[in-house]
C-alpha positions, 0 to 999 in steps of 0.5 A: 855207579859201577861196583868196580874201577880198575886201571890195568896198565893205564887202561881205565875200566868200569865194571859192574859185578853180578851173580847169575841167580836162577839162571837170570841176570837182575839189574837195578834201574839205576845201574841200567841208567848209569851204563847207558848214559855213560855209554851215550857219552862214549864211555867204556863200561862192562858187566861181569857176570858170574854163573855159580853153577858153571863157574864161568864168568861172562863179560858184557858191554855196558851198553847192553844193559837193557838186554841184560836185565831179566834175561836168561844166561842161556840166551845171552851167551852168544852176545858176550864179549868174553867167557872164562874163568875168573882168573883170566878176567883181568886180561880179558877186561883190558883187552875188551876195554882197549877195543871199546876205547879205540872203537869209540873214537 
């Protein structure tokens, strides 16, 4: 199960929080399995990755878990749904969740 469940203005959001270490993303098998299973059921979830060396955070769809595992952030940037500072992340999460909810129906 993801680290955080948020409900922002009625929009439910499951989110896994990760810190990028040595330029790579590390996910556990259970995290990958949960997000893929949730995605197969038309659920909406995200990975919010923090890159301490840059100060930026990156948002990825939960269905992208396999591609994230072990990948370098430099290679992942083009696939991010959003990138910015942590203060802006809640609004970005809400907007992306709305997009995913309406796209899943």
